[in-house]
All heavy atoms as a GROMACS GRO file, in nm:
protein
  638
    1MET      N    1   6.716  16.705  18.207
    1MET     CA    2   6.839  16.641  18.132
    1MET      C    3   6.790  16.517  18.055
    1MET      O    4   6.836  16.490  17.944
    1MET     CB    5   6.938  16.611  18.232
    1MET     CG    6   7.064  16.539  18.173
    1MET     SD    7   7.162  16.666  18.079
    1MET     CE    8   7.312  16.567  18.062
    2GLN      N    9   6.709  16.433  18.118
    2GLN     CA   10   6.669  16.306  18.053
    2GLN      C   11   6.590  16.337  17.934
    2GLN      O   12   6.601  16.263  17.834
    2GLN     CB   13   6.586  16.226  18.160
    2GLN     CG   14   6.565  16.086  18.110
    2GLN     CD   15   6.490  15.999  18.220
    2GLN    OE1   16   6.443  16.051  18.320
    2GLN    NE2   17   6.492  15.879  18.204
    3ILE      N   18   6.509  16.438  17.935
    3ILE     CA   19   6.416  16.482  17.810
    3ILE      C   20   6.507  16.508  17.702
    3ILE      O   21   6.483  16.486  17.591
    3ILE     CB   22   6.312  16.590  17.848
    3ILE    CG1   23   6.217  16.530  17.947
    3ILE    CG2   24   6.246  16.649  17.729
    3ILE    CD1   25   6.113  16.635  17.996
    4HIS      N   26   6.614  16.601  17.734
    4HIS     CA   27   6.710  16.635  17.630
    4HIS      C   28   6.782  16.525  17.568
    4HIS      O   29   6.798  16.516  17.449
    4HIS     CB   30   6.805  16.740  17.673
    4HIS     CG   31   6.748  16.864  17.733
    4HIS    ND1   32   6.687  16.950  17.641
    4HIS    CD2   33   6.740  16.922  17.850
    4HIS    CE1   34   6.641  17.053  17.711
    4HIS    NE2   35   6.672  17.035  17.835
    5LEU      N   36   6.812  16.422  17.643
    5LEU     CA   37   6.881  16.306  17.592
    5LEU      C   38   6.785  16.220  17.507
    5LEU      O   39   6.826  16.173  17.398
    5LEU     CB   40   6.934  16.221  17.708
    5LEU     CG   41   7.053  16.267  17.779
    5LEU    CD1   42   7.094  16.179  17.894
    5LEU    CD2   43   7.175  16.285  17.688
    6LEU      N   44   6.661  16.213  17.536
    6LEU     CA   45   6.556  16.140  17.460
    6LEU      C   46   6.541  16.220  17.328
    6LEU      O   47   6.542  16.154  17.225
    6LEU     CB   48   6.427  16.140  17.537
    6LEU     CG   49   6.312  16.065  17.464
    6LEU    CD1   50   6.349  15.921  17.440
    6LEU    CD2   51   6.184  16.078  17.550
    7GLN      N   52   6.540  16.342  17.326
    7GLN     CA   53   6.522  16.426  17.201
    7GLN      C   54   6.644  16.405  17.112
    7GLN      O   55   6.628  16.392  17.001
    7GLN     CB   56   6.497  16.571  17.237
    7GLN     CG   57   6.358  16.597  17.298
    7GLN     CD   58   6.343  16.741  17.341
    7GLN    OE1   59   6.440  16.815  17.369
    7GLN    NE2   60   6.213  16.790  17.350
    8LEU      N   61   6.758  16.415  17.173
    8LEU     CA   62   6.881  16.394  17.102
    8LEU      C   63   6.893  16.256  17.036
    8LEU      O   64   6.915  16.232  16.918
    8LEU     CB   65   7.004  16.416  17.194
    8LEU     CG   66   7.147  16.399  17.127
    8LEU    CD1   67   7.154  16.505  17.017
    8LEU    CD2   68   7.250  16.412  17.238
    9ASN      N   69   6.850  16.162  17.111
    9ASN     CA   70   6.848  16.028  17.062
    9ASN      C   71   6.749  16.005  16.937
    9ASN      O   72   6.788  15.939  16.838
    9ASN     CB   73   6.808  15.914  17.176
    9ASN     CG   74   6.817  15.773  17.123
    9ASN    OD1   75   6.906  15.743  17.053
    9ASN    ND2   76   6.720  15.709  17.167
   10GLN      N   77   6.635  16.066  16.946
   10GLN     CA   78   6.537  16.063  16.842
   10GLN      C   79   6.590  16.127  16.719
   10GLN      O   80   6.575  16.084  16.606
   10GLN     CB   81   6.408  16.129  16.882
   10GLN     CG   82   6.340  16.041  16.987
   10GLN     CD   83   6.214  16.110  17.044
   10GLN    OE1   84   6.203  16.237  17.041
   10GLN    NE2   85   6.120  16.030  17.112
   11GLN      N   86   6.663  16.244  16.741
   11GLN     CA   87   6.710  16.310  16.619
   11GLN      C   88   6.820  16.251  16.558
   11GLN      O   89   6.845  16.264  16.435
   11GLN     CB   90   6.751  16.456  16.670
   11GLN     CG   91   6.626  16.544  16.707
   11GLN     CD   92   6.675  16.674  16.770
   11GLN    OE1   93   6.789  16.688  16.803
   11GLN    NE2   94   6.573  16.767  16.788
   12LEU      N   95   6.907  16.180  16.633
   12LEU     CA   96   7.033  16.120  16.578
   12LEU      C   97   7.006  15.972  16.534
   12LEU      O   98   7.101  15.923  16.468
   12LEU     CB   99   7.143  16.125  16.680
   12LEU     CG  100   7.198  16.255  16.713
   12LEU    CD1  101   7.303  16.247  16.819
   12LEU    CD2  102   7.251  16.324  16.588
   13ALA      N  103   6.893  15.916  16.564
   13ALA     CA  104   6.870  15.777  16.539
   13ALA      C  105   6.886  15.741  16.382
   13ALA      O  106   6.951  15.644  16.345
   13ALA     CB  107   6.730  15.725  16.596
   14GLU      N  108   6.821  15.826  16.312
   14GLU     CA  109   6.834  15.805  16.159
   14GLU      C  110   6.968  15.822  16.108
   14GLU      O  111   7.030  15.743  16.033
   14GLU     CB  112   6.730  15.899  16.087
   14GLU     CG  113   6.729  15.863  15.937
   14GLU     CD  114   6.627  15.932  15.869
   14GLU    OE1  115   6.551  16.021  15.924
   14GLU    OE2  116   6.611  15.923  15.742
   15VAL      N  117   7.036  15.926  16.150
   15VAL     CA  118   7.169  15.951  16.111
   15VAL      C  119   7.272  15.839  16.145
   15VAL      O  120   7.347  15.792  16.065
   15VAL     CB  121   7.231  16.081  16.172
   15VAL    CG1  122   7.377  16.110  16.143
   15VAL    CG2  123   7.139  16.199  16.123
   16ILE      N  124   7.254  15.784  16.268
   16ILE     CA  125   7.340  15.676  16.307
   16ILE      C  126   7.311  15.552  16.230
   16ILE      O  127   7.391  15.477  16.190
   16ILE     CB  128   7.325  15.656  16.468
   16ILE    CG1  129   7.380  15.771  16.538
   16ILE    CG2  130   7.382  15.521  16.506
   16ILE    CD1  131   7.348  15.779  16.690
   17GLY      N  132   7.174  15.536  16.206
   17GLY     CA  133   7.138  15.415  16.130
   17GLY      C  134   7.190  15.418  15.988
   17GLY      O  135   7.238  15.323  15.936
   18ILE      N  136   7.190  15.535  15.925
   18ILE     CA  137   7.235  15.545  15.785
   18ILE      C  138   7.397  15.522  15.787
   18ILE      O  139   7.446  15.456  15.705
   18ILE     CB  140   7.217  15.692  15.731
   18ILE    CG1  141   7.063  15.709  15.702
   18ILE    CG2  142   7.289  15.727  15.606
   18ILE    CD1  143   7.016  15.851  15.684
   19TYR      N  144   7.473  15.585  15.892
   19TYR     CA  145   7.608  15.556  15.899
   19TYR      C  146   7.638  15.416  15.925
   19TYR      O  147   7.730  15.360  15.856
   19TYR     CB  148   7.661  15.648  16.019
   19TYR     CG  149   7.818  15.615  16.041
   19TYR    CD1  150   7.905  15.670  15.964
   19TYR    CD2  151   7.846  15.529  16.146
   19TYR    CE1  152   8.044  15.630  15.986
   19TYR    CE2  153   7.978  15.501  16.167
   19TYR     CZ  154   8.073  15.551  16.093
   19TYR     OH  155   8.209  15.517  16.114
   20TYR      N  156   7.570  15.346  16.010
   20TYR     CA  157   7.591  15.207  16.039
   20TYR      C  158   7.561  15.118  15.909
   20TYR      O  159   7.653  15.043  15.873
   20TYR     CB  160   7.497  15.151  16.150
   20TYR     CG  161   7.512  15.010  16.178
   20TYR    CD1  162   7.605  14.974  16.271
   20TYR    CD2  163   7.434  14.916  16.126
   20TYR    CE1  164   7.632  14.847  16.307
   20TYR    CE2  165   7.448  14.775  16.151
   20TYR     CZ  166   7.553  14.745  16.248
   20TYR     OH  167   7.568  14.609  16.273
   21ALA      N  168   7.458  15.161  15.832
   21ALA     CA  169   7.427  15.075  15.711
   21ALA      C  170   7.540  15.095  15.608
   21ALA      O  171   7.581  15.005  15.537
   21ALA     CB  172   7.292  15.120  15.663
   22GLN      N  173   7.585  15.226  15.596
   22GLN     CA  174   7.681  15.250  15.492
   22GLN      C  175   7.817  15.187  15.531
   22GLN      O  176   7.896  15.151  15.438
   22GLN     CB  177   7.710  15.406  15.477
   22GLN     CG  178   7.588  15.459  15.403
   22GLN     CD  179   7.591  15.616  15.394
   22GLN    OE1  180   7.680  15.680  15.472
   22GLN    NE2  181   7.516  15.674  15.314
   23SER      N  182   7.841  15.181  15.658
   23SER     CA  183   7.972  15.121  15.705
   23SER      C  184   7.971  14.967  15.693
   23SER      O  185   8.081  14.912  15.670
   23SER     CB  186   7.998  15.166  15.844
   23SER     OG  187   7.999  15.310  15.857
   24TYR      N  188   7.869  14.906  15.726
   24TYR     CA  189   7.870  14.769  15.744
   24TYR      C  190   7.793  14.679  15.643
   24TYR      O  191   7.797  14.554  15.627
   24TYR     CB  192   7.812  14.722  15.887
   24TYR     CG  193   7.905  14.772  15.992
   24TYR    CD1  194   7.860  14.891  16.057
   24TYR    CD2  195   8.028  14.712  16.013
   24TYR    CE1  196   7.940  14.952  16.159
   24TYR    CE2  197   8.103  14.773  16.119
   24TYR     CZ  198   8.070  14.881  16.180
   24TYR     OH  199   8.148  14.938  16.281
   25PHE      N  200   7.720  14.748  15.544
   25PHE     CA  201   7.651  14.668  15.434
   25PHE      C  202   7.706  14.731  15.301
   25PHE      O  203   7.699  14.853  15.284
   25PHE     CB  204   7.496  14.689  15.454
   25PHE     CG  205   7.450  14.627  15.586
   25PHE    CD1  206   7.428  14.707  15.691
   25PHE    CD2  207   7.433  14.493  15.595
   25PHE    CE1  208   7.382  14.647  15.811
   25PHE    CE2  209   7.385  14.436  15.705
   25PHE     CZ  210   7.357  14.512  15.820
   26GLY      N  211   7.711  14.643  15.206
   26GLY     CA  212   7.759  14.689  15.078
   26GLY      C  213   7.643  14.713  14.982
   26GLY      O  214   7.522  14.699  15.022
   27SER      N  215   7.680  14.736  14.855
   27SER     CA  216   7.584  14.760  14.751
   27SER      C  217   7.494  14.639  14.718
   27SER      O  218   7.380  14.657  14.687
   27SER     CB  219   7.653  14.806  14.634
   27SER     OG  220   7.753  14.712  14.577
   28THR      N  221   7.549  14.516  14.741
   28THR     CA  222   7.470  14.399  14.709
   28THR      C  223   7.357  14.387  14.816
   28THR      O  224   7.246  14.360  14.777
   28THR     CB  225   7.561  14.272  14.732
   28THR    OG1  226   7.662  14.281  14.635
   28THR    CG2  227   7.482  14.155  14.705
   29ALA      N  228   7.381  14.416  14.938
   29ALA     CA  229   7.281  14.418  15.043
   29ALA      C  230   7.170  14.525  15.010
   29ALA      O  231   7.053  14.497  15.022
   29ALA     CB  232   7.335  14.441  15.186
   30LYS      N  233   7.219  14.641  14.971
   30LYS     CA  234   7.130  14.750  14.931
   30LYS      C  235   7.041  14.708  14.818
   30LYS      O  236   6.916  14.732  14.819
   30LYS     CB  237   7.197  14.880  14.901
   30LYS     CG  238   7.099  14.991  14.875
   30LYS     CD  239   7.189  15.120  14.833
   30LYS     CE  240   7.103  15.234  14.802
   30LYS     NZ  241   7.180  15.353  14.775
   31ALA      N  242   7.095  14.644  14.722
   31ALA     CA  243   7.013  14.598  14.605
   31ALA      C  244   6.915  14.488  14.639
   31ALA      O  245   6.805  14.490  14.594
   31ALA     CB  246   7.114  14.540  14.494
   32ASN      N  247   6.952  14.401  14.729
   32ASN     CA  248   6.861  14.301  14.789
   32ASN      C  249   6.750  14.372  14.855
   32ASN      O  250   6.636  14.318  14.828
   32ASN     CB  251   6.940  14.202  14.871
   32ASN     CG  252   7.032  14.106  14.794
   32ASN    OD1  253   7.028  14.088  14.681
   32ASN    ND2  254   7.122  14.055  14.877
   33VAL      N  255   6.770  14.462  14.932
   33VAL     CA  256   6.662  14.531  15.005
   33VAL      C  257   6.573  14.604  14.904
   33VAL      O  258   6.448  14.598  14.926
   33VAL     CB  259   6.724  14.639  15.116
   33VAL    CG1  260   6.614  14.715  15.167
   33VAL    CG2  261   6.793  14.547  15.226
   34GLU      N  262   6.626  14.669  14.808
   34GLU     CA  263   6.542  14.733  14.706
   34GLU      C  264   6.458  14.631  14.638
   34GLU      O  265   6.340  14.663  14.618
   34GLU     CB  266   6.632  14.814  14.609
   34GLU     CG  267   6.697  14.932  14.653
   34GLU     CD  268   6.783  14.999  14.543
   34GLU    OE1  269   6.813  14.935  14.451
   34GLU    OE2  270   6.825  15.119  14.568
   35GLN      N  271   6.514  14.514  14.600
   35GLN     CA  272   6.438  14.416  14.540
   35GLN      C  273   6.322  14.367  14.620
   35GLN      O  274   6.205  14.348  14.584
   35GLN     CB  275   6.524  14.303  14.484
   35GLN     CG  276   6.459  14.192  14.414
   35GLN     CD  277   6.552  14.085  14.370
   35GLN    OE1  278   6.661  14.061  14.426
   35GLN    NE2  279   6.513  14.012  14.264
   36MET      N  280   6.346  14.343  14.750
   36MET     CA  281   6.246  14.288  14.845
   36MET      C  282   6.140  14.400  14.860
   36MET      O  283   6.020  14.359  14.855
   36MET     CB  284   6.320  14.271  14.978
   36MET     CG  285   6.229  14.215  15.085
   36MET     SD  286   6.302  14.180  15.248
   36MET     CE  287   6.379  14.348  15.288
   37ILE      N  288   6.174  14.524  14.874
   37ILE     CA  289   6.074  14.635  14.896
   37ILE      C  290   5.989  14.637  14.767
   37ILE      O  291   5.864  14.645  14.775
   37ILE     CB  292   6.142  14.769  14.919
   37ILE    CG1  293   6.194  14.768  15.062
   37ILE    CG2  294   6.031  14.883  14.916
   37ILE    CD1  295   6.289  14.884  15.085
   38ASN      N  296   6.039  14.628  14.646
   38ASN     CA  297   5.972  14.636  14.526
   38ASN      C  298   5.871  14.515  14.515
   38ASN      O  299   5.760  14.529  14.469
   38ASN     CB  300   6.059  14.635  14.411
   38ASN     CG  301   6.126  14.780  14.385
   38ASN    OD1  302   6.060  14.882  14.422
   38ASN    ND2  303   6.250  14.782  14.335
   39LYS      N  304   5.926  14.400  14.548
   39LYS     CA  305   5.826  14.280  14.548
   39LYS      C  306   5.714  14.292  14.645
   39LYS      O  307   5.597  14.260  14.623
   39LYS     CB  308   5.911  14.160  14.586
   39LYS     CG  309   5.990  14.104  14.478
   39LYS     CD  310   6.070  13.975  14.515
   39LYS     CE  311   6.149  13.920  14.412
   39LYS     NZ  312   6.214  13.787  14.441
   40MET      N  313   5.746  14.350  14.766
   40MET     CA  314   5.633  14.376  14.860
   40MET      C  315   5.535  14.478  14.807
   40MET      O  316   5.416  14.455  14.822
   40MET     CB  317   5.694  14.428  14.994
   40MET     CG  318   5.765  14.324  15.074
   40MET     SD  319   5.862  14.362  15.218
   40MET     CE  320   5.776  14.512  15.283
   41LEU      N  321   5.575  14.583  14.754
   41LEU     CA  322   5.484  14.683  14.690
   41LEU      C  323   5.398  14.624  14.582
   41LEU      O  324   5.282  14.642  14.577
   41LEU     CB  325   5.566  14.808  14.649
   41LEU     CG  326   5.623  14.896  14.750
   41LEU    CD1  327   5.713  14.993  14.696
   41LEU    CD2  328   5.506  14.959  14.840
   42GLU      N  329   5.465  14.547  14.492
   42GLU     CA  330   5.383  14.478  14.390
   42GLU      C  331   5.284  14.379  14.448
   42GLU      O  332   5.174  14.367  14.390
   42GLU     CB  333   5.481  14.404  14.297
   42GLU     CG  334   5.570  14.490  14.200
   42GLU     CD  335   5.466  14.593  14.124
   42GLU    OE1  336   5.375  14.550  14.071
   42GLU    OE2  337   5.503  14.721  14.117
   43THR      N  338   5.320  14.303  14.556
   43THR     CA  339   5.228  14.218  14.621
   43THR      C  340   5.107  14.297  14.677
   43THR      O  341   5.000  14.256  14.658
   43THR     CB  342   5.290  14.140  14.726
   43THR    OG1  343   5.400  14.051  14.669
   43THR    CG2  344   5.196  14.040  14.794
   44TYR      N  345   5.136  14.407  14.737
   44TYR     CA  346   5.030  14.496  14.797
   44TYR      C  347   4.935  14.537  14.685
   44TYR      O  348   4.817  14.535  14.688
   44TYR     CB  349   5.090  14.613  14.867
   44TYR     CG  350   5.162  14.583  14.995
   44TYR    CD1  351   5.256  14.663  15.031
   44TYR    CD2  352   5.120  14.472  15.082
   44TYR    CE1  353   5.334  14.638  15.152
   44TYR    CE2  354   5.196  14.442  15.191
   44TYR     CZ  355   5.296  14.536  15.229
   44TYR     OH  356   5.364  14.508  15.351
   45LYS      N  357   4.996  14.586  14.575
   45LYS     CA  358   4.917  14.637  14.457
   45LYS      C  359   4.826  14.525  14.406
   45LYS      O  360   4.705  14.542  14.377
   45LYS     CB  361   5.011  14.696  14.353
   45LYS     CG  362   5.072  14.823  14.393
   45LYS     CD  363   5.171  14.861  14.275
   45LYS     CE  364   5.254  14.977  14.325
   45LYS     NZ  365   5.363  15.012  14.227
   46GLN      N  366   4.884  14.404  14.387
   46GLN     CA  367   4.803  14.292  14.339
   46GLN      C  368   4.694  14.258  14.419
   46GLN      O  369   4.577  14.238  14.378
   46GLN     CB  370   4.889  14.177  14.303
   46GLN     CG  371   4.827  14.070  14.222
   46GLN     CD  372   4.784  14.113  14.086
   46GLN    OE1  373   4.866  14.167  14.007
   46GLN    NE2  374   4.657  14.088  14.050
   47ARG      N  375   4.718  14.252  14.556
   47ARG     CA  376   4.608  14.216  14.644
   47ARG      C  377   4.506  14.324  14.652
   47ARG      O  378   4.386  14.286  14.669
   47ARG     CB  379   4.680  14.192  14.788
   47ARG     CG  380   4.757  14.065  14.789
   47ARG     CD  381   4.808  14.046  14.932
   47ARG     NE  382   4.886  13.918  14.930
   47ARG     CZ  383   4.951  13.870  15.029
   47ARG    NH1  384   4.944  13.932  15.155
   47ARG    NH2  385   5.016  13.757  15.030
   48LEU      N  386   4.548  14.448  14.647
   48LEU     CA  387   4.441  14.552  14.638
   48LEU      C  388   4.358  14.530  14.509
   48LEU      O  389   4.222  14.547  14.521
   48LEU     CB  390   4.492  14.690  14.647
   48LEU     CG  391   4.550  14.728  14.784
   48LEU    CD1  392   4.648  14.852  14.765
   48LEU    CD2  393   4.442  14.757  14.881
   49GLN      N  394   4.412  14.513  14.394
   49GLN     CA  395   4.338  14.497  14.271
   49GLN      C  396   4.244  14.375  14.274
   49GLN      O  397   4.136  14.382  14.228
   49GLN     CB  398   4.436  14.480  14.154
   49GLN     CG  399   4.505  14.622  14.129
   49GLN     CD  400   4.630  14.598  14.027
   49GLN    OE1  401   4.661  14.489  13.994
   49GLN    NE2  402   4.669  14.706  13.981
   50ASP      N  403   4.292  14.275  14.336
   50ASP     CA  404   4.208  14.151  14.340
   50ASP      C  405   4.112  14.150  14.466
   50ASP      O  406   4.029  14.051  14.466
   50ASP     CB  407   4.306  14.028  14.363
   50ASP     CG  408   4.400  14.006  14.242
   50ASP    OD1  409   4.373  14.055  14.137
   50ASP    OD2  410   4.496  13.929  14.257
   51ASN      N  411   4.112  14.240  14.549
   51ASN     CA  412   4.029  14.247  14.661
   51ASN      C  413   3.879  14.266  14.624
   51ASN      O  414   3.848  14.342  14.540
   51ASN     CB  415   4.063  14.359  14.750
   51ASN     CG  416   3.994  14.369  14.888
   51ASN    OD1  417   3.878  14.385  14.885
   51ASN    ND2  418   4.066  14.339  14.992
   52SER      N  419   3.789  14.178  14.676
   52SER     CA  420   3.655  14.180  14.639
   52SER      C  421   3.561  14.261  14.743
   52SER      O  422   3.446  14.290  14.710
   52SER     CB  423   3.600  14.047  14.632
   52SER     OG  424   3.612  13.969  14.751
   53TRP      N  425   3.612  14.291  14.860
   53TRP     CA  426   3.521  14.364  14.953
   53TRP      C  427   3.550  14.508  14.969
   53TRP      O  428   3.472  14.574  15.037
   53TRP     CB  429   3.530  14.293  15.090
   53TRP     CG  430   3.665  14.278  15.148
   53TRP    CD1  431   3.762  14.180  15.135
   53TRP    CD2  432   3.731  14.376  15.236
   53TRP    NE1  433   3.879  14.208  15.206
   53TRP    CE2  434   3.856  14.331  15.269
   53TRP    CE3  435   3.695  14.501  15.287
   53TRP    CZ2  436   3.955  14.396  15.349
   53TRP    CZ3  437   3.780  14.566  15.373
   53TRP    CH2  438   3.905  14.511  15.405
   54LEU      N  439   3.661  14.564  14.908
   54LEU     CA  440   3.673  14.705  14.910
   54LEU      C  441   3.600  14.773  14.786
   54LEU      O  442   3.589  14.720  14.681
   54LEU     CB  443   3.828  14.734  14.888
   54LEU     CG  444   3.916  14.705  15.011
   54LEU    CD1  445   4.063  14.729  14.975
   54LEU    CD2  446   3.882  14.791  15.130
   55SER      N  447   3.551  14.893  14.819
   55SER     CA  448   3.494  14.966  14.711
   55SER      C  449   3.605  15.013  14.608
   55SER      O  450   3.715  15.015  14.642
   55SER     CB  451   3.421  15.091  14.760
   55SER     OG  452   3.510  15.182  14.813
   56GLU      N  453   3.553  15.030  14.488
   56GLU     CA  454   3.643  15.083  14.374
   56GLU      C  455   3.720  15.209  14.428
   56GLU      O  456   3.843  15.226  14.394
   56GLU     CB  457   3.577  15.103  14.244
   56GLU     CG  458   3.544  14.965  14.175
   56GLU     CD  459   3.661  14.874  14.156
   56GLU    OE1  460   3.766  14.928  14.102
   56GLU    OE2  461   3.658  14.757  14.195
   57SER      N  462   3.652  15.310  14.486
   57SER     CA  463   3.714  15.433  14.528
   57SER      C  464   3.827  15.397  14.631
   57SER      O  465   3.933  15.461  14.631
   57SER     CB  466   3.610  15.530  14.569
   57SER     OG  467   3.550  15.488  14.685
   58THR      N  468   3.796  15.315  14.722
   58THR     CA  469   3.891  15.278  14.826
   58THR      C  470   4.012  15.212  14.761
   58THR      O  471   4.128  15.238  14.798
   58THR     CB  472   3.828  15.190  14.934
   58THR    OG1  473   3.712  15.263  14.994
   58THR    CG2  474   3.929  15.155  15.046
   59LYS      N  475   3.983  15.118  14.677
   59LYS     CA  476   4.102  15.052  14.616
   59LYS      C  477   4.186  15.155  14.542
   59LYS      O  478   4.303  15.154  14.536
   59LYS     CB  479   4.043  14.951  14.500
   59LYS     CG  480   3.985  14.821  14.558
   59LYS     CD  481   3.961  14.734  14.439
   59LYS     CE  482   3.879  14.617  14.485
   59LYS     NZ  483   3.850  14.524  14.376
   60ASN      N  484   4.124  15.245  14.457
   60ASN     CA  485   4.197  15.347  14.388
   60ASN      C  486   4.285  15.432  14.478
   60ASN      O  487   4.391  15.460  14.441
   60ASN     CB  488   4.097  15.429  14.299
   60ASN     CG  489   4.041  15.352  14.184
   60ASN    OD1  490   4.092  15.247  14.140
   60ASN    ND2  491   3.926  15.391  14.135
   61GLU      N  492   4.228  15.471  14.588
   61GLU     CA  493   4.299  15.554  14.682
   61GLU      C  494   4.420  15.474  14.746
   61GLU      O  495   4.534  15.531  14.754
   61GLU     CB  496   4.215  15.609  14.798
   61GLU     CG  497   4.116  15.719  14.758
   61GLU     CD  498   4.198  15.840  14.706
   61GLU    OE1  499   4.292  15.890  14.776
   61GLU    OE2  500   4.162  15.891  14.595
   62ALA      N  501   4.404  15.357  14.772
   62ALA     CA  502   4.505  15.275  14.830
   62ALA      C  503   4.617  15.240  14.723
   62ALA      O  504   4.734  15.249  14.749
   62ALA     CB  505   4.449  15.132  14.876
   63LEU      N  506   4.578  15.222  14.600
   63LEU     CA  507   4.662  15.190  14.491
   63LEU      C  508   4.750  15.321  14.462
   63LEU      O  509   4.873  15.318  14.436
   63LEU     CB  510   4.596  15.153  14.368
   63LEU     CG  511   4.547  15.005  14.360
   63LEU    CD1  512   4.454  14.991  14.250
   63LEU    CD2  513   4.662  14.913  14.365
   64LYS      N  514   4.688  15.442  14.469
   64LYS     CA  515   4.747  15.570  14.454
   64LYS      C  516   4.856  15.584  14.554
   64LYS      O  517   4.967  15.637  14.525
   64LYS     CB  518   4.645  15.682  14.474
   64LYS     CG  519   4.694  15.815  14.442
   64LYS     CD  520   4.573  15.910  14.437
   64LYS     CE  521   4.607  16.054  14.476
   64LYS     NZ  522   4.490  16.135  14.491
   65LYS      N  523   4.821  15.549  14.675
   65LYS     CA  524   4.930  15.554  14.788
   65LYS      C  525   5.044  15.459  14.770
   65LYS      O  526   5.155  15.505  14.783
   65LYS     CB  527   4.862  15.521  14.922
   65LYS     CG  528   4.770  15.631  14.976
   65LYS     CD  529   4.719  15.588  15.113
   65LYS     CE  530   4.629  15.706  15.160
   65LYS     NZ  531   4.580  15.669  15.293
   66THR      N  532   5.019  15.338  14.716
   66THR     CA  533   5.127  15.245  14.692
   66THR      C  534   5.219  15.300  14.579
   66THR      O  535   5.342  15.276  14.584
   66THR     CB  536   5.084  15.103  14.662
   66THR    OG1  537   4.998  15.102  14.551
   66THR    CG2  538   5.011  15.043  14.776
   67ARG      N  539   5.150  15.371  14.484
   67ARG     CA  540   5.233  15.418  14.375
   67ARG      C  541   5.332  15.538  14.420
   67ARG      O  542   5.420  15.566  14.359
   67ARG     CB  543   5.155  15.464  14.260
   67ARG     CG  544   5.095  15.339  14.177
   67ARG     CD  545   5.026  15.389  14.050
   67ARG     NE  546   4.908  15.465  14.073
   67ARG     CZ  547   4.786  15.416  14.088
   67ARG    NH1  548   4.770  15.289  14.079
   67ARG    NH2  549   4.684  15.497  14.101
   68SER      N  550   5.279  15.603  14.531
   68SER     CA  551   5.363  15.708  14.583
   68SER      C  552   5.490  15.681  14.656
   68SER      O  553   5.569  15.751  14.682
   68SER     CB  554   5.270  15.810  14.650
   68SER     OG  555   5.241  15.745  14.784
   69TYR      N  556   5.492  15.549  14.692
   69TYR     CA  557   5.602  15.499  14.768
   69TYR      C  558   5.725  15.487  14.670
   69TYR      O  559   5.712  15.422  14.567
   69TYR     CB  560   5.584  15.376  14.836
   69TYR     CG  561   5.478  15.366  14.939
   69TYR    CD1  562   5.382  15.268  14.952
   69TYR    CD2  563   5.473  15.476  15.029
   69TYR    CE1  564   5.282  15.278  15.055
   69TYR    CE2  565   5.368  15.486  15.131
   69TYR     CZ  566   5.274  15.383  15.137
   69TYR     OH  567   5.177  15.372  15.236
   70ASN      N  568   5.841  15.548  14.715
   70ASN     CA  569   5.954  15.528  14.633
   70ASN      C  570   6.076  15.483  14.716
   70ASN      O  571   6.129  15.564  14.795
   70ASN     CB  572   5.990  15.663  14.563
   70ASN     CG  573   6.109  15.644  14.461
   70ASN    OD1  574   6.167  15.543  14.463
   70ASN    ND2  575   6.131  15.750  14.389
   71PRO      N  576   6.102  15.348  14.720
   71PRO     CA  577   6.210  15.307  14.806
   71PRO      C  578   6.351  15.364  14.770
   71PRO      O  579   6.426  15.376  14.869
   71PRO     CB  580   6.210  15.149  14.771
   71PRO     CG  581   6.104  15.123  14.689
   71PRO     CD  582   6.044  15.247  14.640
   72LYS      N  583   6.364  15.414  14.653
   72LYS     CA  584   6.489  15.476  14.626
   72LYS      C  585   6.512  15.603  14.716
   72LYS      O  586   6.626  15.631  14.744
   72LYS     CB  587   6.512  15.510  14.486
   72LYS     CG  588   6.515  15.391  14.400
   72LYS     CD  589   6.595  15.410  14.274
   72LYS     CE  590   6.593  15.288  14.184
   72LYS     NZ  591   6.690  15.194  14.217
   73ASN      N  592   6.394  15.671  14.749
   73ASN     CA  593   6.408  15.782  14.840
   73ASN      C  594   6.456  15.751  14.974
   73ASN      O  595   6.531  15.819  15.046
   73ASN     CB  596   6.272  15.857  14.854
   73ASN     CG  597   6.240  15.925  14.731
   73ASN    OD1  598   6.319  15.954  14.638
   73ASN    ND2  599   6.112  15.960  14.716
   74TRP      N  600   6.422  15.631  15.024
   74TRP     CA  601   6.453  15.584  15.149
   74TRP      C  602   6.600  15.529  15.154
   74TRP      O  603   6.668  15.540  15.250
   74TRP     CB  604   6.369  15.471  15.196
   74TRP     CG  605   6.219  15.506  15.198
   74TRP    CD1  606   6.159  15.624  15.213
   74TRP    CD2  607   6.117  15.401  15.172
   74TRP    NE1  608   6.027  15.606  15.198
   74TRP    CE2  609   5.993  15.475  15.176
   74TRP    CE3  610   6.113  15.274  15.145
   74TRP    CZ2  611   5.871  15.410  15.146
   74TRP    CZ3  612   6.000  15.205  15.119
   74TRP    CH2  613   5.878  15.281  15.126
   75LEU      N  614   6.636  15.457  15.046
   75LEU     CA  615   6.759  15.395  15.037
   75LEU      C  616   6.875  15.472  14.982
   75LEU      O  617   6.991  15.432  14.984
   75LEU     CB  618   6.744  15.263  14.961
   75LEU     CG  619   6.646  15.163  15.018
   75LEU    CD1  620   6.628  15.051  14.911
   75LEU    CD2  621   6.695  15.105  15.145
   76SER      N  622   6.846  15.604  14.937
   76SER     CA  623   6.958  15.672  14.879
   76SER      C  624   7.037  15.763  14.975
   76SER      O  625   7.128  15.823  14.929
   76SER     CB  626   6.891  15.772  14.769
   76SER     OG  627   6.810  15.862  14.834
   77ARG      N  628   7.004  15.741  15.095
   77ARG     CA  629   7.075  15.824  15.201
   77ARG      C  630   7.215  15.756  15.229
   77ARG      O  631   7.238  15.650  15.215
   77ARG     CB  632   6.996  15.843  15.317
   77ARG     CG  633   6.867  15.902  15.299
   77ARG     CD  634   6.783  15.909  15.417
   77ARG     NE  635   6.658  15.984  15.379
   77ARG     CZ  636   6.548  15.970  15.448
   77ARG    NH1  637   6.549  15.895  15.562
   77ARG    NH2  638   6.441  16.030  15.420
   0.00000   0.00000   0.00000
């Protein structure tokens, strides 16, 4: 029984989180979070580009990963 409750909690955690966010936070809070995430991603990109100890191929792979992040996918729920 305890294992089933744990699995149920894991499966519903995101749904409950989305419901809570939609119920208690408005569009202004969502816009602020989007802006914060975009600034963080830009900072990561700049730090990777300026990094002197990573190889170029490692930098390129890391930059490719940062470009693949799309906060709108996370926040559009």
